Structures are given as C-alpha cells and as structure tokens.
C-alpha positions as CSV (number, residue, x, y, z in Angstrom):
1,M,40.7,-92.0,2.9
2,M,40.5,-94.0,6.1
3,Y,42.2,-97.1,7.4
4,M,42.2,-99.1,10.6
5,L,45.2,-99.4,12.9
6,G,45.1,-101.1,16.3
7,G,41.3,-101.1,16.2
8,R,41.2,-97.3,16.0
9,E,39.9,-95.2,13.1
10,K,42.5,-93.1,11.4
11,I,42.1,-90.4,8.7
12,S,44.9,-89.9,6.2
13,S,43.8,-86.4,5.1
14,P,44.0,-83.4,7.5
15,T,41.0,-83.3,9.9
16,Y,41.2,-79.5,10.3
17,D,42.1,-76.5,8.2
18,Q,45.8,-76.3,8.7
19,A,46.1,-73.1,6.6
20,L,43.5,-71.3,8.7
21,L,45.4,-72.2,11.9
22,W,48.7,-71.1,10.4
23,V,47.4,-67.8,9.1
24,T,46.0,-67.1,12.6
25,L,49.3,-67.9,14.2
26,I,51.2,-65.8,11.7
27,L,49.0,-62.8,12.4
28,L,49.5,-63.3,16.2
29,G,53.3,-63.6,15.6
30,I,53.4,-60.4,13.5
31,G,51.3,-58.7,16.2
32,L,53.7,-59.7,19.0
33,V,56.7,-58.4,17.1
34,M,55.1,-55.2,16.1
35,V,53.6,-54.5,19.5
36,Y,57.0,-54.8,21.0
37,S,58.5,-52.5,18.4
38,A,55.7,-49.9,18.8
39,S,55.7,-49.9,22.6
40,I,59.4,-49.7,23.5
41,A,59.5,-45.9,23.9
42,L,56.2,-45.8,25.8
43,A,57.4,-48.6,28.2
44,E,60.6,-46.6,28.8
45,A,58.7,-43.4,29.5
46,D,55.9,-44.7,31.6
47,R,56.7,-45.0,35.3
48,A,53.9,-47.5,35.8
49,T,55.8,-50.0,33.6
50,G,58.9,-49.7,35.8
51,H,60.7,-48.4,32.7
52,Q,61.1,-51.9,31.4
53,T,61.3,-52.0,27.6
54,T,59.8,-55.5,27.4
55,Y,56.8,-54.6,29.6
56,F,54.2,-54.7,26.8
57,L,56.0,-57.6,25.0
58,V,55.7,-59.8,28.0
59,R,52.1,-58.9,28.7
60,Q,51.1,-59.5,25.0
61,A,53.0,-62.9,25.0
62,I,51.0,-63.9,28.1
63,Y,47.7,-62.7,26.5
64,I,48.5,-64.7,23.4
65,A,49.3,-67.8,25.4
66,I,46.1,-67.5,27.4
67,S,44.1,-66.9,24.1
68,I,45.5,-69.9,22.4
69,A,44.7,-72.0,25.4
70,G,41.2,-70.5,25.4
71,G,40.8,-71.2,21.7
72,F,41.9,-74.8,22.3
73,V,39.2,-75.2,24.9
74,A,36.5,-73.6,22.8
75,F,37.4,-75.9,19.9
76,Q,36.5,-78.9,22.0
77,V,32.9,-77.7,22.3
78,P,30.5,-78.8,19.6
79,T,28.7,-76.1,17.6
80,E,25.4,-77.6,18.8
81,T,26.3,-76.8,22.3
82,W,27.2,-73.2,21.4
83,Q,23.8,-72.9,19.8
84,K,22.1,-74.1,23.0
85,I,23.9,-71.7,25.2
86,A,23.6,-68.7,22.8
87,P,20.9,-66.9,24.8
88,Y,22.8,-67.3,28.1
89,L,26.0,-66.0,26.6
90,F,24.1,-63.0,25.2
91,I,22.5,-62.2,28.5
92,M,25.9,-62.5,30.2
93,G,27.3,-60.0,27.7
94,I,24.5,-57.5,28.4
95,V,25.0,-57.8,32.1
96,S,28.8,-57.2,31.7
97,L,28.0,-54.1,29.6
98,I,25.8,-52.8,32.4
99,L,28.4,-53.5,35.1
100,V,30.9,-51.4,33.1
101,L,28.7,-48.4,33.5
102,I,28.3,-48.7,37.3
103,P,30.6,-46.1,39.1
104,G,33.2,-47.9,41.1
105,V,32.8,-51.1,39.1
106,G,33.7,-50.1,35.6
107,R,37.1,-48.5,35.0
108,N,37.6,-45.3,33.2
109,V,40.6,-45.0,30.9
110,N,41.2,-41.9,28.7
111,G,37.6,-40.7,29.2
112,S,36.0,-44.0,28.2
113,Q,34.4,-46.4,30.7
114,R,34.9,-49.7,28.9
115,W,36.7,-52.0,31.3
116,L,36.1,-54.2,34.3
117,S,39.0,-54.5,36.6
118,L,40.0,-58.1,37.5
119,F,42.9,-56.9,39.6
120,V,45.6,-58.5,37.4
121,I,44.0,-57.5,34.0
122,N,41.3,-55.3,32.7
123,L,38.4,-57.1,30.9
124,Q,36.7,-55.3,28.0
125,P,33.2,-56.7,27.7
126,S,32.5,-55.1,24.3
127,E,35.2,-57.3,22.7
128,F,33.3,-60.5,23.9
129,M,30.0,-59.0,23.0
130,K,31.0,-59.1,19.3
131,L,31.4,-62.9,19.6
132,F,28.3,-63.3,21.7
133,A,26.3,-61.3,19.2
134,A,27.5,-63.5,16.3
135,I,26.4,-66.6,18.1
136,Y,23.1,-65.2,19.3
137,V,22.0,-63.7,16.0
138,A,22.9,-66.9,14.2
139,D,20.8,-68.8,16.6
140,Y,18.0,-66.3,16.4
141,A,17.9,-66.4,12.6
142,I,17.5,-70.2,12.8
143,R,14.8,-70.2,15.5
144,K,12.8,-67.5,13.7
145,S,13.4,-68.8,10.2
146,A,9.6,-69.3,9.7
147,V,8.8,-65.7,10.5
148,M,11.8,-63.8,9.1
149,D,9.5,-62.2,6.6
150,S,7.4,-60.7,9.4
151,F,8.4,-57.2,10.6
152,T,6.8,-57.6,14.1
153,R,7.7,-61.2,14.8
154,G,11.0,-61.6,13.0
155,F,12.7,-58.3,12.6
156,L,11.4,-56.0,15.4
157,P,12.5,-58.2,18.4
158,I,16.1,-58.4,17.3
159,V,16.2,-54.7,16.5
160,V,14.9,-53.8,20.0
161,V,17.7,-56.0,21.5
162,M,20.3,-54.4,19.3
163,M,19.2,-50.9,20.2
164,L,19.7,-51.8,23.9
165,I,23.2,-53.0,23.1
166,G,23.8,-49.9,21.1
167,W,22.6,-47.6,23.9
168,L,24.9,-49.4,26.5
169,L,27.9,-49.2,24.2
170,L,27.3,-45.5,23.3
171,R,27.2,-44.7,27.1
172,E,30.8,-45.9,27.5
173,P,31.2,-44.5,24.7
174,D,32.3,-47.2,22.2
175,F,30.8,-46.3,18.9
176,G,33.3,-48.5,17.0
177,A,32.2,-51.7,18.8
178,F,28.6,-50.8,18.2
179,A,29.3,-50.4,14.5
180,V,31.0,-53.8,14.3
181,I,28.2,-55.6,16.3
182,A,25.6,-53.9,14.1
183,S,27.4,-55.0,10.9
184,I,27.6,-58.6,12.2
185,S,23.9,-58.7,13.1
186,M,22.8,-57.2,9.9
187,A,24.9,-59.5,7.8
188,I,23.7,-62.6,9.6
189,L,20.1,-61.5,9.3
190,W,20.5,-60.9,5.6
191,L,22.2,-64.3,5.1
192,G,19.5,-65.9,7.3
193,G,16.7,-64.9,5.0
194,I,15.3,-61.6,6.3
195,N,12.7,-59.9,4.1
196,A,14.5,-57.9,1.4
197,R,12.2,-54.9,1.7
198,I,12.7,-54.7,5.5
199,F,16.5,-55.0,5.1
200,G,16.4,-52.4,2.3
201,G,14.5,-50.0,4.6
202,L,17.1,-50.6,7.4
203,L,19.9,-49.8,5.0
204,A,18.2,-46.6,3.9
205,L,17.8,-45.5,7.6
206,L,21.4,-46.2,8.4
207,P,23.0,-42.9,7.0
208,I,20.3,-40.9,8.9
209,A,21.0,-42.7,12.1
210,I,24.8,-42.4,11.8
211,A,24.5,-38.6,11.0
212,G,22.2,-38.2,14.1
213,L,24.7,-40.0,16.3
214,I,27.6,-37.8,15.0
215,W,25.7,-34.5,15.4
216,S,24.4,-35.4,18.9
217,S,27.9,-35.8,20.3
218,P,30.5,-33.0,20.2
219,Y,33.2,-35.6,20.7
220,R,32.3,-37.6,17.6
221,L,31.7,-34.4,15.6
222,Q,35.2,-33.2,16.4
223,R,36.6,-36.5,15.2
224,V,34.8,-36.1,11.9
225,V,36.0,-32.5,11.5
226,G,39.6,-33.7,12.3
227,F,39.2,-36.5,9.7
228,M,38.0,-34.1,7.0
229,D,41.2,-32.0,7.2
230,P,43.7,-33.2,9.8
231,W,46.3,-30.6,8.7
232,A,44.0,-27.7,9.6
233,D,44.6,-28.5,13.3
234,P,47.6,-30.9,13.3
235,F,48.2,-30.3,17.0
236,G,44.6,-30.7,18.1
237,K,41.7,-32.5,16.3
238,G,44.0,-33.9,13.6
239,Y,46.9,-34.9,15.7
240,Q,46.6,-38.7,15.6
241,L,45.7,-38.9,12.0
242,S,48.4,-36.5,10.8
243,H,51.1,-38.5,12.6
244,A,49.6,-41.8,11.2
245,L,49.8,-40.3,7.7
246,I,53.4,-39.2,8.3
247,A,54.2,-42.8,9.4
248,F,52.7,-44.1,6.1
249,G,54.6,-41.6,4.1
250,R,57.9,-42.4,5.7
251,G,57.5,-46.1,5.1
252,E,57.3,-45.9,1.3
253,W,57.7,-49.3,-0.4
254,F,59.9,-51.3,2.1
255,G,59.8,-49.3,5.3
256,V,62.6,-47.7,7.3
257,G,63.4,-51.0,9.0
258,L,62.0,-53.0,11.9
259,G,62.5,-51.0,15.1
260,A,63.4,-47.8,13.3
261,S,60.1,-46.0,13.5
262,V,60.2,-42.3,14.6
263,E,56.4,-41.9,15.1
264,K,56.4,-44.5,17.8
265,L,58.7,-42.3,19.9
266,L,55.7,-40.8,21.7
267,Y,54.6,-38.8,18.7
268,L,51.8,-41.2,17.6
269,P,49.3,-41.9,20.4
270,E,48.2,-45.5,20.9
271,A,50.9,-46.7,18.5
272,H,50.7,-50.3,20.0
273,T,46.9,-50.5,20.0
274,D,44.7,-48.6,17.6
275,F,47.4,-47.3,15.3
276,L,49.6,-50.4,15.1
277,L,49.2,-50.5,11.3
278,A,50.8,-47.1,11.0
279,V,53.9,-48.4,12.7
280,I,53.8,-51.5,10.4
281,A,53.6,-49.1,7.5
282,E,56.5,-47.0,8.7
283,E,58.8,-49.9,9.6
284,L,57.8,-52.5,6.9
285,G,56.4,-50.2,4.3
286,F,53.8,-50.9,1.6
287,V,54.9,-54.5,1.4
288,G,54.2,-55.0,5.1
289,V,50.8,-53.4,4.9
290,I,49.8,-55.4,1.9
291,T,50.9,-58.6,3.6
292,V,48.7,-57.9,6.6
293,I,45.8,-57.0,4.3
294,G,46.3,-60.1,2.3
295,L,46.3,-62.3,5.4
296,F,43.1,-60.7,6.6
297,S,41.4,-61.0,3.2
298,W,42.3,-64.7,3.1
299,L,40.9,-65.2,6.6
300,V,37.6,-63.6,5.7
301,L,37.2,-65.4,2.4
302,R,38.0,-68.7,4.2
303,A,35.3,-68.0,6.8
304,F,32.7,-67.6,4.0
305,G,34.0,-70.7,2.3
306,I,33.6,-72.7,5.6
307,G,30.1,-71.3,5.9
308,K,29.3,-72.4,2.3
309,E,30.5,-75.9,3.2
310,A,28.3,-76.0,6.3
311,V,25.3,-75.0,4.1
312,A,26.1,-78.0,1.8
313,N,26.0,-80.2,5.0
314,E,22.6,-78.6,6.0
315,R,24.2,-77.2,9.2
316,Y,22.7,-73.7,8.9
317,F,23.6,-72.4,12.4
318,S,27.2,-73.3,11.7
319,A,27.0,-71.6,8.3
320,L,25.6,-68.3,9.7
321,L,28.1,-68.3,12.6
322,A,31.1,-68.9,10.3
323,Q,30.0,-66.1,8.0
324,G,29.3,-63.9,11.0
325,I,32.8,-64.4,12.3
326,G,34.1,-63.6,8.8
327,V,32.1,-60.3,8.9
328,W,33.4,-59.5,12.4
329,M,37.1,-59.9,11.3
330,G,36.6,-58.2,8.0
331,V,34.6,-55.1,9.2
332,Q,36.8,-54.5,12.3
333,G,39.9,-54.9,10.2
334,I,38.6,-52.5,7.5
335,I,37.6,-49.9,10.1
336,N,41.0,-50.0,11.8
337,M,42.9,-49.9,8.6
338,G,40.7,-47.2,7.2
339,V,41.3,-45.1,10.3
340,N,45.1,-45.6,10.1
341,M,45.1,-44.6,6.4
342,G,42.9,-41.6,6.9
343,L,39.9,-43.1,5.0
344,L,37.6,-43.2,8.0
345,P,37.2,-41.0,11.1
346,T,39.3,-42.0,14.2
347,K,37.7,-44.8,16.2
348,G,38.9,-46.7,19.2
349,L,39.0,-50.1,17.4
350,T,42.0,-52.4,17.5
351,L,43.3,-54.5,14.6
352,P,42.2,-58.1,15.3
353,L,44.9,-60.5,16.4
354,L,47.6,-57.9,16.1
355,S,47.0,-55.0,18.4
356,F,47.9,-55.0,22.1
357,G,45.2,-56.1,24.5
358,G,44.1,-59.3,26.3
359,S,40.3,-59.1,25.8
360,G,40.5,-58.5,22.0
361,V,43.0,-61.2,21.3
362,L,41.2,-63.7,23.5
363,A,37.8,-63.0,21.9
364,N,39.4,-63.2,18.4
365,C,41.1,-66.6,19.2
366,I,37.9,-68.1,20.5
367,G,36.0,-66.9,17.5
368,L,38.5,-68.4,15.1
369,A,38.6,-71.6,17.2
370,L,34.8,-71.8,16.5
371,L,35.5,-71.4,12.8
372,L,38.0,-74.2,13.0
373,R,35.5,-76.4,14.8
374,I,32.9,-75.7,12.2
375,D,35.4,-76.7,9.5
376,W,36.4,-79.8,11.5
377,E,32.7,-80.9,11.8
378,N,32.2,-80.2,8.0
379,R,35.1,-82.6,7.2
380,R,33.8,-85.3,9.6
381,L,30.4,-85.1,8.0
382,Q,31.8,-85.3,4.5
383,K,33.6,-88.5,5.5
384,G,30.4,-90.0,7.1
385,L,31.9,-89.7,10.7
386,P,30.1,-88.5,13.8
387,V,30.8,-85.0,15.1
C-alpha cells in the first residue's frame, strides 16, 4: 500500500526485512556478551592486554560498531554494482592472500600465517575471500549460463581458479576457510545450472581429495586422530576437544549460569573464538545452544527464501548471491558447531557473528547487508518501484 504525503512517495508496509535485521543484531549481542564472559580469565592472565578484564569486550564492541557501519554502507550499493565489480573484488582477494604469505608482510600467529598487520588491527583476508567468492561465482554462473553444460568452457575455468585459492589457503594453512569457500562455490554452481554429470563427478572426487589433503599433512592427520578418540591423549592431540566436551557435559539443560564457566579459566584454548559455543553450552546449557542453532537455521532458511523471491523477479545474480550467503553462514556455522560438539575434527573456524574477531564480524555483516539489500530490491520490484 502506498500513499502520497507532501509530494513524496511513502510505503505503509516495511521496505526491508525487519526480522532478518533483528536476528542479526541478536546474534551480535549474544556474541558480545559471551565473548566478554569467555575472555575474562584470558584478559587477566595476558600481560599484553594490560590485565584489563574488559580488553576483549571493548575490542569486540568496536569491531561490531565498525561492522554495522560497514554493513550500512554496503546496503546502499545496488546489487547491479556488486555484480559489475565482482571480478575486481575477487582479484583483490587473491592479491591479499598472496600478501599474507610474503615473509615480513603476513603475520604469523600460533603457527598460521593468516593475517595482515594494519598496525591497530590484524586483517584476515580469508574471511573476506568467502564474501568475494560468493559474489564472483554468482556473477560467473550468470555470465557463463549458456556454456554451463560444457566441461572445458563452463566448469574447468572456475575449478582452476578455485584450485589457486585452495593452494594459497592451504599454504597459510587455513583448511577450514578453503572448505567453506569450496562449499559456497559448489552450491552456487549447482544452483546456477551446472551439468549434473559434471557436478556428480566432482562430488565423487571430493572424498578422495579430502583424504589426500589429510594424509599429506601430519598436522591435519594428528587433528583427525585426536578427533577419533580425544580421551586417548587428553593432554595432547585431544586436549581442545576433551575440554570442549567437558564444557558441554557440565552445562546440562540450563547451564551453570552466565559467567560461571570453569573451562574458560585457561583450560579450554580459544574459548572466545573457535570454541565459544562450548562456553555457551557450559554457561547457558542445552537451551542456549538450541537458541543459537535456531537463530542460525532461521537465517539460512531466510537467505534461501530471499533468493527464491529474487528468482520470481528474474534477478538471477541476486538469487544466487543470496543463496551463496546462506550457504556460507550455514556451512561455517555447522563446521564450528560440529567441531565444538566433537562431530568434526578441530578446525580454526569461528562461529559467524558471535566469535571474537574484527575481520570475521565485518565480512559477516557486509554479507548480511547484501542479503538485506537483495530483499529490499525484491520488495521495491513487487511494488513496481525502481531499485
């Protein structure tokens, strides 16, 4: 319903998905509270933080503020513009992944060289590469729609590019980010109409490729061994997982109470980043974990719903991008949760929107801002308004 007021066009119904915005803000809020709770002991023990208990809280609050501002700016950009700059964003992402590997340029933390130092903060290019990959592959599927049935003209070029990305990420090493980017790319190609036989062959080769990557790296092999039986070496290979499982066990139905976690007291490594869900489980219990899972499930389903609406409006790039963002949030969330629950081998992947870290939260907020933009354009088109 529309009416005129003062010569300006007004719309009585919401022009954007308010529920999507609120779910995003709720997840960011839960993350801020739980990052503070999970990091108090670490902040007190680490001399680099000045022994300030609010060190990680303040930094995460700043990251969230910057990310919301970045998302607001990204929302102003039409999806048509994002499609036009897709190749340039992708090239920028590749260059940043190369820079990370240059000695003296990339920063090494805990044996992984994944960060670029920007003096005040560390930038993690692999987080933005997930977003750039979703935008680029969606654009590629549209540009190559006429030849997507061809192995040499439609499938092979994108596979070569993704192998380059995979090689760069495995050099860091960041197998988790590669798994997410590969999932995003494969999902968009499938939804974009790739030949079913080619896609089936790719799926058949995946287990062989994953097994080869595991056996070729003693580090990854040790993680798999620790995952298979963490209690066989609870002070070595199975240390992180065993303490994560202890946290889940202590939480039971309703948790031990906010702030009352024992595992966060320097027992569980990376409690405020990769294993934040374990702290949520311990302090908020099964109810807290189910709440987080429910919010993520709604987010992913809504992304696919927005994609379906874009298809109805014949905006196929927007549709593929929306669904790609849904796959990104879903796959990364599933991997992180699976690792925390002992269902998957340990990987250095954060929980989107919740875990501590500036690069991840900023990339997530920009991605969800694009999702909101696609929905906004869908609503405008359904009302016969320009976008």
